[in-house]
Phi, psi and omega in degrees: 000149177238093186291349178264352178289144174240156184254008178197160182294319186293335179297324179290317185294320190255322190226347184084355179193148173280119186207101172189126162227114182261105180236110182050049182286116179290150183296339181267005184300138178245130177228162174230078185295327180295314179294325178300323180294329176297318178292328177299316180294319178296318179297321178300316179296320179297320179297317179299330180273000181078014180268086186285331175295316177295320177302312182295317180298320180296320181282336170297318178293319180298317181290325178296323180283327178222083184293355181261008181278105184292315182291325175296322178297319179297316177300319180295320177300318178295321178296317178299318179295321179295332186251019171082016179253069188297321183298319179293322178297316182295324179299316179294317180297326176299319179295320180293318180296321179298330179272004181057046180239132184225114174264021177092033188292333183298326181250014186288119180296326181289348179256019184303326182294343181264356193304322182262005180288127182303323180291322177295318178300318179296318181296318179298318179294316179298317180296317180299319180291331183275356184269016179296125184295150168247110188235100179239351184279162177235144175294133180250310179215156171221128176261122188286341180295129183276150168074025177288335185053073184291145179226286184280153173214142178216153183238129176261096184295334182297319182244004179067034182255149174245131176253140179230147178243149179248123175288337182284310187258342186080005182274153174246129179252153177234137175246117184278179185290350176264000179088008178280134181253134176212162177278133186255316183195182177208146172263352184287345174295339180268012183131180181279075187249151173268142172273123187242248182289156179206159182205138178275133178239089184291331180298327178250005178058045186229142165259115178270132182227135173278129171241130185211147174300136185202136187295343178276351179290148178301138176058031176300134181245106183294340181274343182280151176301138178290151178225149177209143180199171174245125185244132180250120182249135177300127183293339181279321187227359178080005179291143176283118183244339179223147176206126177233116183256142175290139181280327183274127181292346179273353183282135171238145175247156186231303184220163182217142176222147181262124177280173183297330181269002181094358175293143177259119177259132190233131175261167180153216179295337169214159177278137184222167178213143167248108182292141178300127181094354177247161182239045178212153177268127179245141175284143173264113180280126182247157181287351177212154178291135176247084188289136175060047183294141191229256178297147183218134180226151181234137176293147185306327181275358177075006184282345182207140171245151179241132185228132175272116168275110191308317182267004186231305183169201177252125179257140172254132189224135171276118189293340181268317184266339184081359177304131188211157178199158176274141174289138172278164179204152176296159183300326184277358181258121177263126174250034184276138169063042180278125179264285177275142180219133188217148176270134178208113175050043178085357178249172171249136175250130187234136168264113182253099179255005178270351176260158172239120356289158175290162181208151171250124191223144175256123186254116178276136180255155172285173185298328181277352182058041177250350186207150168276127181258338182201146176233128178245123178288126175267314177221140186207132173060043175271114184280355184289333183195167170242117186276163175242300182220174182220175177218127183263134173219123184061228178262020182239154169237128172263126180232146186248149179193188184247134176282177181299154177296132180291156180294327183230122179269148172302150185300329184278353186277128183298136180300325182295342182260008188304317184291348180252023191262359184294164177293156176273129185234137173244129178235160182231135180225146175284144181265347183247000000 
């Protein structure tokens, strides 16, 4: 096992690990995901030192603080197996298999003590049978340039254009309806920033893009004060026409969505809003902490926003009052590691890249919008790419991601960036 390995880009950005399994999460559940991450780091160091008792104790604390952390649970199962507590390890692995999530347990060195256990053998067989891919998407575009580390995607329905952002360069690319690719704008002129979430605002003829300090950006300076902002580019020519910068150097932004009234809702280290007609970023005070907020969706009437807390779950929030609660979900539905999140015909559509295999899923809500009642896999276990976010138009979702690492890297490409070196791929899938 490699407890320092992460299974998606956002885990590094927001939490240091992909960690969430939401199983029948009550709306009153209290977690301390930030404190759980501290124990995760301590456990990682213990593992590197060969201190498996310390490793296990740290992950017991991490799971106690955030019982919905799927990756922490997997680490804990490995710790239990390493320290002779096979029954406890198997119980956790049973939960992961039920959620169709596999962090590589069949070949896991830390689970060697379970290799001949009949229950472990059964679990491996069950997991293998449940890994049948669901492949309905089609390749739309491929950008041959390596190492862009794509993140945001937005669709301009008026002209049939797709916009993509690069976390590596801070550049925004546009693909026109004829498939021609060109550079449209950049957030890196405002500093060494990564281009992350984005959204088309046709009412104001603006492409909104999140720019934020990020260690994968070129010439990232860990000693320099962090910066984060929302940048508005003219859809006709790419000129920068709006800019809202966070005042606190500790603030990070992640994704942005435009509400029906023109308000900009922003996820990140805290939830924020830029009210239509105002020129300032305001914090949205919530009734509970929404740690590591990531994908963000808004109901058409603006009465509720939904935010994926990468290590905890999906929160529903009233943007004016801050009233908030976690969505409940059936035991067999995993809401772990959601990156992109979108509203579609009363449902939520989620890009889940924190699970292995990754999946694109449509989540049906109850009438009160307090719980997920059913999850339908749209795409599952596609080895062609790992997606980050998507853009919905009509009954389709266009999603962007990174292809597999090439066998041979160009000489100028940093070795430390090898795992982020794949081609940028855009795929399209039907939602119905």
